[in-house]
Backbone bond lengths (Angstrom), bond angles and torsions (degrees), N, CA, C in turn:
res aa  C-N    CA-C-N  psi(-1)  N-CA   C-N-CA  omega(-1)  CA-C   N-CA-C  phi
1 M - - - 1.459 - - 1.512 110.54 -
2 I 1.345 114.78 146.45 1.460 120.61 174.91 1.535 108.90 -133.26
3 G 1.319 115.93 165.23 1.447 121.43 174.33 1.516 110.29 -112.27
4 I 1.322 116.34 132.15 1.460 123.14 176.64 1.521 106.67 -123.19
5 Y 1.330 117.17 131.56 1.458 117.40 -176.03 1.509 112.46 -147.12
6 F 1.324 113.68 157.52 1.464 121.38 165.87 1.526 105.53 -117.72
7 S 1.334 116.88 127.57 1.463 121.12 -176.23 1.514 109.49 -143.97
8 G 1.339 115.67 133.85 1.462 120.69 178.35 1.513 112.30 -93.40
9 T 1.301 117.37 -63.12 1.464 121.90 -176.10 1.523 111.89 -104.48
10 G 1.307 117.93 9.98 1.469 121.38 172.34 1.506 116.57 102.28
11 N 1.334 117.76 -8.30 1.464 119.63 -178.90 1.533 112.73 -60.79
12 T 1.299 116.58 -51.50 1.467 121.00 -177.74 1.532 111.06 -68.25
13 K 1.308 116.71 -39.68 1.463 120.70 176.08 1.520 110.48 -55.80
14 H 1.323 115.97 -47.44 1.458 119.75 -179.89 1.526 111.31 -60.87
15 C 1.316 117.74 -44.31 1.460 120.55 -176.84 1.526 112.61 -68.45
16 V 1.323 117.38 -43.17 1.461 119.97 178.63 1.524 111.59 -65.60
17 E 1.313 116.25 -44.93 1.470 119.31 179.16 1.527 111.65 -63.77
18 T 1.317 117.02 -37.08 1.468 119.41 178.72 1.525 111.07 -66.04
19 L 1.340 116.20 -46.73 1.460 120.43 179.86 1.527 111.48 -62.58
20 I 1.322 116.42 -46.79 1.484 120.32 -178.94 1.532 110.49 -61.79
21 S 1.326 117.38 -42.27 1.478 120.02 -179.00 1.538 111.78 -62.59
22 L 1.328 116.42 -31.91 1.472 120.89 179.07 1.531 111.76 -76.03
23 L 1.333 116.18 -29.74 1.459 120.83 -179.40 1.524 113.39 -85.56
24 D 1.331 115.93 -36.64 1.466 120.76 -178.05 1.541 107.90 -157.43
25 A 1.306 115.75 102.89 1.469 120.17 -175.70 1.513 113.18 -61.69
26 S 1.323 118.08 -20.00 1.465 121.44 -179.35 1.534 112.96 -93.15
27 A 1.333 117.21 -6.66 1.451 120.57 -176.73 1.516 111.29 -74.90
28 Q 1.322 116.01 154.04 1.453 122.20 -179.31 1.528 112.82 -111.50
29 C 1.319 116.44 158.86 1.452 122.72 176.93 1.524 110.26 -123.75
30 F 1.328 116.94 143.95 1.450 122.18 -176.14 1.530 109.78 -138.26
31 P 1.365 117.04 136.41 1.466 118.39 171.58 1.524 110.11 -72.76
32 I 1.322 117.06 153.43 1.467 118.69 -175.88 1.527 112.37 -67.76
33 E 1.336 116.95 -17.31 1.475 118.17 177.38 1.533 112.62 -87.53
34 Y 1.327 116.97 1.70 1.462 121.03 178.19 1.523 110.50 -63.10
35 A 1.324 116.97 130.94 1.478 120.59 -179.54 1.506 110.21 -63.23
36 G 1.310 116.65 123.11 1.458 121.12 179.64 1.522 113.20 88.20
37 V 1.327 117.87 13.79 1.475 119.52 -179.37 1.529 111.43 -63.15
38 E 1.333 116.73 -27.82 1.466 118.98 177.60 1.519 111.41 -63.06
39 N 1.321 116.68 -39.24 1.470 120.37 178.69 1.524 111.47 -67.53
40 V 1.334 115.48 -36.26 1.473 119.32 177.51 1.519 110.68 -64.04
41 I 1.329 116.73 -45.55 1.450 120.74 179.25 1.517 111.11 -61.56
42 A 1.314 116.50 -42.53 1.460 121.08 -176.90 1.523 112.23 -60.64
43 K 1.321 118.23 -25.54 1.468 121.56 -177.02 1.515 113.70 -86.88
44 H 1.323 117.74 -5.72 1.469 119.74 -176.02 1.534 110.54 -123.05
45 D 1.314 114.68 141.91 1.468 120.53 -178.79 1.530 113.17 -86.50
46 S 1.334 116.89 -25.05 1.450 119.81 -178.69 1.515 110.88 -131.54
47 L 1.316 116.73 147.16 1.467 120.14 -178.73 1.520 110.77 -156.05
48 V 1.330 114.24 160.11 1.464 122.21 169.13 1.506 106.56 -104.54
49 L 1.314 115.42 128.75 1.478 122.06 177.58 1.509 109.44 -110.77
50 G 1.342 117.94 122.99 1.458 120.44 -177.47 1.511 113.09 -126.41
51 Y 1.327 115.67 149.14 1.473 121.65 179.04 1.527 108.58 -165.23
52 P 1.344 117.22 160.02 1.462 120.41 172.58 1.541 110.07 -86.08
53 T 1.306 116.06 150.95 1.474 118.24 175.05 1.525 109.51 -89.21
54 Q 1.310 114.73 148.70 1.468 122.02 175.90 1.510 107.62 -127.52
55 F 1.322 117.97 109.68 1.461 122.95 -178.69 1.534 110.59 54.05
56 S 1.327 116.88 47.90 1.455 124.01 178.87 1.550 112.06 62.34
57 N 1.316 116.43 31.05 1.452 120.96 177.10 1.506 109.40 -137.70
58 A 1.292 116.77 155.30 1.482 120.48 171.73 1.518 107.58 -74.15
59 P 1.319 119.15 144.35 1.464 121.97 178.22 1.536 109.99 -53.56
60 F 1.304 115.93 142.29 1.463 119.02 -179.68 1.513 111.55 -57.06
61 V 1.347 118.35 -35.23 1.463 120.49 -178.85 1.533 110.89 -60.44
62 V 1.340 116.70 -34.00 1.465 120.39 179.15 1.519 110.22 -72.86
63 R 1.314 116.45 -46.64 1.464 119.46 178.51 1.532 111.36 -62.50
64 D 1.326 114.99 -38.78 1.464 121.01 178.24 1.552 109.90 -63.55
65 F 1.329 116.64 -42.95 1.443 121.89 178.90 1.522 112.11 -61.25
66 I 1.320 115.68 -45.42 1.464 119.75 178.61 1.511 110.93 -62.10
67 D 1.325 116.70 -43.80 1.447 121.67 -176.90 1.546 111.28 -67.57
68 K 1.326 116.49 -42.82 1.472 120.08 -177.88 1.520 111.99 -67.34
69 H 1.342 116.65 -27.88 1.474 120.88 -178.02 1.512 110.46 -112.73
70 R 1.319 116.31 41.07 1.466 122.00 -173.08 1.523 113.01 -58.23
71 S 1.316 118.18 -30.08 1.455 119.94 -178.60 1.532 112.49 -71.89
72 L 1.317 116.59 -14.84 1.487 119.78 -178.83 1.520 112.92 -71.89
73 W 1.341 116.89 -28.09 1.461 120.30 -163.96 1.517 113.43 -88.01
74 N 1.290 118.67 -17.24 1.469 120.88 -177.13 1.531 110.85 -59.38
75 G 1.323 116.33 121.43 1.467 120.78 178.22 1.511 114.91 86.77
76 K 1.354 118.47 -5.95 1.456 121.39 -179.33 1.546 110.17 -78.26
77 A 1.316 116.09 146.69 1.442 121.86 173.07 1.538 106.94 -105.26
78 I 1.336 117.20 120.05 1.457 120.56 -169.05 1.519 111.34 -126.79
79 F 1.320 115.45 131.38 1.458 121.34 172.09 1.532 105.97 -106.36
80 I 1.320 117.43 130.89 1.467 121.97 -173.53 1.530 110.42 -107.34
81 L 1.310 115.41 132.45 1.463 121.11 176.54 1.527 108.75 -126.20
82 N 1.328 116.23 128.99 1.455 118.04 172.51 1.533 110.98 -125.21
83 T 1.319 114.01 148.47 1.479 120.75 177.23 1.515 108.57 -105.21
84 M 1.347 115.51 155.17 1.454 120.40 -176.35 1.517 109.51 -151.72
85 G 1.329 116.50 153.02 1.448 120.44 174.88 1.511 112.23 -79.58
86 L 1.338 117.20 -33.22 1.461 121.19 -179.86 1.522 111.92 -150.58
87 F 1.334 118.25 -48.36 1.455 121.68 -169.79 1.518 109.76 -146.02
88 S 1.333 116.72 140.17 1.466 118.27 177.15 1.521 111.99 -138.47
89 G 1.328 119.52 -8.15 1.460 120.57 178.81 1.515 111.93 61.68
90 D 1.312 116.25 -101.98 1.466 121.39 177.91 1.551 109.68 -111.66
91 G 1.322 116.29 49.28 1.450 118.93 -178.82 1.505 113.14 -56.82
92 T 1.329 117.71 -38.00 1.476 119.61 176.31 1.514 111.25 -74.79
93 G 1.321 116.10 -33.44 1.475 119.78 -177.99 1.497 114.09 -64.71
94 C 1.350 116.53 -25.21 1.479 119.98 -178.19 1.539 111.95 -60.22
95 T 1.342 116.79 -39.43 1.445 118.64 176.52 1.513 112.25 -92.15
96 A 1.338 117.50 -24.88 1.449 119.85 179.53 1.542 110.83 -58.81
97 R 1.328 115.98 -43.36 1.462 119.52 -179.27 1.529 111.38 -63.56
98 L 1.328 115.54 -38.41 1.474 120.06 180.00 1.533 110.82 -70.88
99 L 1.327 116.91 -43.15 1.447 120.98 -179.72 1.532 112.30 -63.29
100 K 1.335 116.33 -40.48 1.457 120.53 177.98 1.524 110.58 -64.17
101 K 1.314 116.33 -35.82 1.453 120.84 177.05 1.529 111.93 -59.36
102 Y 1.337 115.78 -31.41 1.459 121.31 179.72 1.510 113.69 -98.19
103 G 1.334 117.06 16.60 1.450 120.37 170.52 1.496 117.28 93.66
104 A 1.311 119.07 8.53 1.471 122.01 179.39 1.509 109.96 -84.65
105 T 1.334 114.52 154.90 1.460 121.08 169.69 1.539 108.46 -101.03
106 V 1.306 116.27 122.77 1.470 120.75 179.12 1.506 108.96 -91.52
107 L 1.328 116.33 113.29 1.446 122.32 -174.74 1.536 112.35 -75.52
108 G 1.331 116.35 -32.57 1.454 120.12 -178.35 1.502 111.44 171.31
109 G 1.333 116.16 -175.01 1.454 120.86 -178.99 1.503 112.40 -147.75
110 L 1.306 115.67 149.12 1.458 122.36 -179.96 1.535 108.79 -138.42
111 Q 1.345 116.95 127.69 1.454 121.72 -177.46 1.528 108.24 -116.98
112 I 1.320 115.74 115.83 1.483 122.02 -170.43 1.514 111.59 -114.84
113 K 1.342 115.44 124.78 1.469 119.98 173.52 1.516 108.95 -74.67
114 M 1.346 114.87 130.96 1.450 122.27 177.20 1.534 109.49 -133.00
115 P 1.335 118.71 169.13 1.468 119.71 177.67 1.522 111.93 -55.90
116 D 1.325 116.30 138.54 1.417 120.71 -179.89 1.537 111.29 -59.98
117 S 1.320 116.81 139.55 1.476 120.43 -174.60 1.528 113.57 -116.21
118 V 1.351 116.77 7.45 1.450 118.98 179.22 1.542 108.35 -82.69
119 C 1.302 115.56 97.42 1.460 122.04 -166.66 1.521 114.74 -67.60
120 D 1.347 117.68 -23.16 1.458 119.74 -174.35 1.537 112.35 -109.31
121 S 1.333 116.21 32.74 1.448 122.21 175.52 1.516 109.07 -141.50
122 R 1.334 117.32 140.65 1.458 121.64 177.26 1.526 111.89 -78.05
123 L 1.304 117.56 -18.66 1.445 122.74 -176.86 1.535 110.72 -57.66
124 L 1.332 117.02 131.04 1.457 124.71 175.09 1.535 114.41 72.39
125 K 1.308 118.08 5.29 1.454 119.29 -178.31 1.532 110.81 -71.88
126 K 1.345 114.54 139.17 1.468 121.61 179.75 1.526 107.47 -128.04
127 N 1.356 115.09 163.30 1.454 117.46 175.77 1.537 109.55 -76.57
128 T 1.327 116.63 171.57 1.439 121.37 -174.14 1.522 113.49 -58.84
129 E 1.324 117.18 -43.36 1.458 121.10 -177.86 1.534 110.55 -66.48
130 E 1.314 117.02 -39.20 1.448 120.22 177.70 1.520 110.79 -65.10
131 N 1.319 117.10 -40.27 1.467 119.77 177.44 1.521 111.69 -65.27
132 R 1.330 115.84 -36.04 1.470 118.69 176.27 1.524 110.61 -65.10
133 R 1.316 116.50 -36.45 1.476 119.82 177.52 1.542 109.60 -65.15
134 I 1.329 116.13 -40.33 1.470 120.80 179.14 1.527 110.19 -60.73
135 V 1.328 116.19 -43.08 1.474 119.91 -179.99 1.536 110.68 -67.08
136 R 1.325 117.00 -39.47 1.467 119.11 176.71 1.520 112.26 -62.13
137 E 1.328 115.94 -42.21 1.457 120.22 177.32 1.548 110.60 -64.25
138 A 1.315 115.75 -38.99 1.471 120.04 177.59 1.524 110.38 -61.66
139 D 1.322 116.97 -43.71 1.459 120.92 179.82 1.537 110.51 -62.24
140 K 1.306 118.00 -37.88 1.477 121.19 177.74 1.505 110.38 -64.31
141 R 1.313 117.07 -42.34 1.464 121.22 179.99 1.512 110.72 -65.56
142 I 1.316 115.73 -39.50 1.468 119.79 179.77 1.539 110.44 -66.68
143 A 1.330 117.00 -39.49 1.477 120.85 178.33 1.522 109.77 -63.80
144 L 1.317 117.98 -40.30 1.460 121.25 177.70 1.520 110.75 -65.39
145 A 1.328 116.73 -41.67 1.466 121.58 178.77 1.529 109.66 -63.25
146 A 1.323 116.67 -41.10 1.468 119.89 -179.74 1.525 110.97 -61.77
147 E 1.328 117.06 -39.24 1.469 121.40 177.47 1.523 109.27 -65.46
148 Q 1.292 118.52 -41.91 1.464 121.60 177.19 1.520 111.90 -62.28
149 I 1.324 116.36 -42.55 1.458 120.74 -179.75 1.522 111.30 -64.90
150 R 1.319 116.10 -40.08 1.482 120.01 177.93 1.526 110.48 -59.77
151 Q 1.338 116.96 -30.45 1.454 121.84 179.24 1.538 110.85 -91.91
152 E 1.333 116.30 7.68 1.451 124.41 -179.05 1.523 112.02 58.82
153 N 1.318 115.97 32.59 1.461 123.57 174.83 1.535 107.05 -111.82
154 Y 1.319 115.86 74.25 1.470 121.60 -169.31 1.533 111.94 -70.23
155 P 1.335 117.56 132.20 1.465 119.83 170.12 1.516 109.86 -60.18
156 R 1.331 115.91 147.40 1.472 118.93 -177.59 1.538 110.55 -128.79
157 E 1.323 115.15 42.37 1.446 119.89 -178.93 1.533 112.16 -67.69
158 G 1.311 116.33 133.50 1.450 121.08 176.33 1.525 115.14 82.00
159 L 1.318 117.37 3.58 1.461 120.54 -174.85 1.521 114.66 -103.90
160 S 1.320 116.61 -7.73 1.487 120.60 -176.86 1.520 111.30 -82.27
161 M 1.331 115.11 166.43 1.479 119.24 176.96 1.522 110.28 -67.36
162 I 1.335 116.90 -35.44 1.466 119.30 177.77 1.533 110.60 -62.13
163 A 1.339 116.55 -44.03 1.448 120.52 177.97 1.539 110.31 -62.32
164 H 1.334 115.84 -36.40 1.467 120.12 -179.91 1.536 110.46 -61.30
165 F 1.324 116.55 -45.50 1.469 120.52 179.27 1.527 111.26 -66.15
166 K 1.345 116.44 -37.99 1.456 119.44 178.78 1.517 111.85 -62.85
167 G 1.331 116.06 -43.65 1.474 119.45 178.85 1.502 112.99 -68.81
168 L 1.350 114.78 -40.95 1.452 120.05 -177.48 1.515 112.51 -65.00
169 F 1.332 115.81 -50.35 1.460 120.54 -175.95 1.522 113.21 -90.06
170 G 1.351 116.32 -19.76 1.451 120.48 -179.69 1.517 112.80 -73.03
171 Q 1.343 115.76 -39.04 1.487 119.72 -178.77 1.514 114.45 -146.67
172 R 1.325 116.87 -43.19 1.469 119.86 -163.73 1.520 113.42 -59.70
173 L 1.317 118.29 -42.72 1.461 120.53 -179.89 1.531 111.68 -65.41
174 W 1.350 116.04 -38.42 1.447 121.30 -175.52 1.555 111.44 -72.34
175 F 1.322 115.31 -28.72 1.471 118.45 -176.28 1.530 111.21 -117.35
176 Y 1.342 116.97 24.99 1.453 121.07 -175.22 1.521 113.63 -54.68
177 R 1.330 116.86 -40.09 1.459 119.49 -176.61 1.521 112.26 -64.25
178 K 1.342 117.55 -27.08 1.460 120.72 -178.80 1.534 110.81 -74.98
179 T 1.324 118.04 -22.65 1.476 120.11 -175.21 1.516 112.96 -118.05
180 A 1.328 116.92 7.71 1.463 119.61 -176.65 1.533 112.90 -74.75
181 G 1.329 117.01 -17.15 1.478 121.18 -179.85 1.498 109.48 -170.97
182 Y 1.308 116.07 -166.15 1.464 120.40 173.92 1.520 108.91 -73.81
183 T 1.320 117.03 162.97 1.468 120.36 -176.91 1.508 112.48 -121.89
184 D 1.330 115.63 155.80 1.467 121.53 176.99 1.537 109.99 -110.69
185 Q 1.339 117.45 20.81 1.458 121.20 -171.50 1.532 113.97 -92.45
186 L 1.334 119.25 -0.29 1.464 120.29 179.09 1.527 109.93 -63.39
187 K 1.319 115.96 134.62 1.469 120.49 -175.91 1.524 109.66 -120.43
188 I 1.333 116.76 133.61 1.467 121.75 179.44 1.536 107.71 -122.25
189 S 1.326 116.66 119.35 1.451 121.47 -172.42 1.536 112.15 -86.22
190 S 1.328 115.30 176.35 1.472 121.94 179.39 1.544 111.25 -69.24
191 A 1.344 117.39 -6.67 1.466 119.34 177.08 1.516 111.49 -72.43
192 C 1.341 117.34 -13.03 1.471 121.54 -179.86 1.523 110.72 -57.62
193 I 1.364 116.32 132.87 1.482 121.08 179.90 1.530 111.09 -107.15
194 G 1.321 117.66 5.34 1.451 120.66 176.82 1.521 114.27 72.36
195 C 1.326 117.87 29.24 1.485 120.63 -178.02 1.523 112.06 -70.79
196 G 1.326 117.35 -25.03 1.464 120.94 176.90 1.511 116.20 86.21
197 V 1.340 117.73 0.57 1.451 120.80 179.86 1.527 111.20 -57.22
198 C 1.315 117.41 -46.06 1.464 121.73 -177.36 1.518 112.67 -61.43
199 S 1.325 116.95 -40.97 1.474 119.69 -178.40 1.524 111.07 -69.78
200 E 1.336 116.75 -29.42 1.454 121.26 -179.43 1.518 112.16 -73.80
201 I 1.334 117.32 -34.59 1.474 120.26 -172.46 1.522 113.60 -99.60
202 C 1.336 118.70 -9.14 1.458 120.36 -179.06 1.518 111.43 -63.99
203 P 1.334 119.01 120.71 1.466 119.79 -176.86 1.527 113.23 -68.99
204 M 1.321 117.18 -16.38 1.464 121.56 -178.03 1.513 112.68 -100.22
205 G 1.341 118.67 -4.42 1.448 120.31 -172.51 1.515 110.37 60.88
206 N 1.338 116.33 31.63 1.435 121.84 -174.11 1.542 113.77 -81.72
207 I 1.342 116.49 -16.53 1.463 120.14 -176.75 1.516 109.55 -112.03
208 R 1.305 117.57 129.83 1.459 121.56 177.57 1.507 109.82 -123.60
209 M 1.329 115.74 158.67 1.470 121.52 178.29 1.518 108.29 -95.92
210 Q 1.307 115.65 129.72 1.463 121.72 -179.23 1.511 108.99 -140.51
211 S 1.345 117.08 118.30 1.479 123.21 -178.09 1.529 110.55 51.61
212 K 1.318 115.31 46.63 1.477 123.58 177.38 1.528 113.45 62.10
213 R 1.320 115.63 27.48 1.453 121.31 174.78 1.524 109.89 -133.85
214 A 1.318 116.66 147.44 1.452 119.73 175.91 1.515 110.16 -81.08
215 V 1.321 116.23 137.34 1.463 122.68 -179.65 1.524 107.96 -129.48
216 S 1.346 114.92 131.59 1.462 120.36 -177.50 1.526 111.11 -94.40
217 G 1.326 115.06 146.87 1.453 121.87 174.58 1.515 110.72 -98.49
218 N 1.323 116.60 -152.21 1.467 121.79 -176.72 1.535 112.89 -114.39
219 R 1.346 116.76 22.84 1.466 119.52 -178.05 1.536 112.38 -120.45
220 C 1.314 117.22 34.77 1.459 121.00 176.64 1.535 109.31 -70.11
221 T 1.313 116.82 133.88 1.463 120.26 178.85 1.508 112.93 -106.65
222 M 1.317 116.72 14.99 1.480 124.02 173.29 1.526 113.76 61.48
223 C 1.335 116.19 35.13 1.461 119.30 -178.65 1.527 112.60 -81.21
224 Y 1.347 117.40 -19.99 1.465 123.43 179.29 1.528 113.40 71.76
225 R 1.329 117.85 11.67 1.460 120.33 -179.40 1.526 110.58 -64.13
226 C 1.313 118.07 -47.81 1.451 120.82 -178.03 1.526 111.90 -66.24
227 I 1.317 115.51 -38.60 1.469 120.92 -178.15 1.517 110.55 -66.57
228 S 1.323 117.07 -37.73 1.454 120.99 -177.76 1.523 112.49 -74.27
229 L 1.338 117.74 -17.55 1.467 119.83 -174.54 1.525 113.73 -117.15
230 C 1.317 119.58 -4.91 1.457 121.86 179.46 1.544 109.28 -63.15
231 P 1.343 119.03 122.35 1.459 120.96 -175.35 1.546 112.69 -68.46
232 K 1.309 117.05 -17.63 1.471 120.07 -178.51 1.529 112.78 -111.16
233 K 1.312 117.41 6.55 1.463 122.42 -179.04 1.541 110.73 51.86
234 A 1.309 113.90 43.99 1.460 119.74 -173.96 1.507 113.37 -92.68
235 I 1.336 118.60 -1.79 1.456 120.75 -172.78 1.541 109.30 -118.29
236 T 1.316 116.63 135.34 1.455 122.49 175.16 1.547 108.53 -136.99
237 L 1.351 113.78 165.21 1.466 118.13 179.96 1.528 110.60 -135.19
238 L 1.318 117.92 -69.76 1.454 120.98 -178.81 1.520 112.88 -87.94
239 G 1.327 116.30 -30.75 1.469 120.67 -179.29 1.509 111.72 -106.35
240 K 1.326 115.51 -172.58 1.464 120.68 -175.63 1.534 113.03 -103.45
241 R 1.350 116.16 -17.20 1.468 118.83 176.54 1.523 109.95 -151.40
242 V 1.307 115.68 157.77 1.466 120.98 -178.04 1.527 108.13 -78.80
243 I 1.320 115.86 120.89 1.470 122.08 178.92 1.509 110.12 -86.06
244 E 1.332 115.73 -44.59 1.467 121.67 -179.60 1.513 108.50 -153.62
245 Q 1.306 116.56 135.97 1.478 118.80 173.86 1.520 106.78 -89.10
246 C 1.317 114.31 113.98 1.456 122.14 -171.41 1.525 110.96 -98.37
247 H 1.319 116.01 134.88 1.453 120.49 172.18 1.498 109.01 -155.41
248 C 1.314 117.10 133.18 1.458 122.96 -173.05 1.530 112.40 -56.63
249 E 1.311 117.38 -34.00 1.467 119.86 -177.19 1.539 112.25 -59.81
250 K 1.307 118.00 -23.56 1.451 121.49 178.83 1.535 111.75 -68.13
251 Y 1.352 115.81 -21.80 1.450 119.25 -172.17 1.529 113.75 -113.54
252 E 1.316 117.28 -0.05 1.463 119.76 -179.62 1.509 110.64 -78.90
């Protein structure tokens, strides 16, 4: 078994790595932007796939990855894990339906609440100690899920028809335009000092340096990685200013 994940501020990375370490201490985890990840997936029959939900949907970059590599999934056994700030409905089901279409067997699903990672919104923000408590609770849930999986009693969170309706009508329909594709809404202010951190860490290669300034393209996947790490808080997406730079390592 291996772990494959997409993670912006580290929440999903933490959860997938924790689950995989409990299931198989020798197993490895890879981000989907890892060079050669397709070859890694091809060599393994079972895997854990993890990602954060965005408005009760899987990030477009994850859905796009699954679709572009559709031949990889036939015959694979996949356990899906999604992270959320509060609610995801059928966050795991969003990719489960696509993976089944391409011949995969979906073993189960796990939906884990983690500290909110939307850096430019006050909504769902907690203090550091509360976020640490959230991570501790997440770790307990992951440990319980690992024990269930070892007994082949896979959790099936987010995979039911009820969960599907909750995700669809709870958020996904109302915010469909935000998750239908990549976005060109990333904003970089005059506070940018041209350090290049954002262009180096963007999983989409969406940010380039031009005349010692960062310039955004139209392929932002809303992961908030650049916003959480910009030393000058010069980048925003949904909001107008950075409220908190979020990263899971602060709460572990």
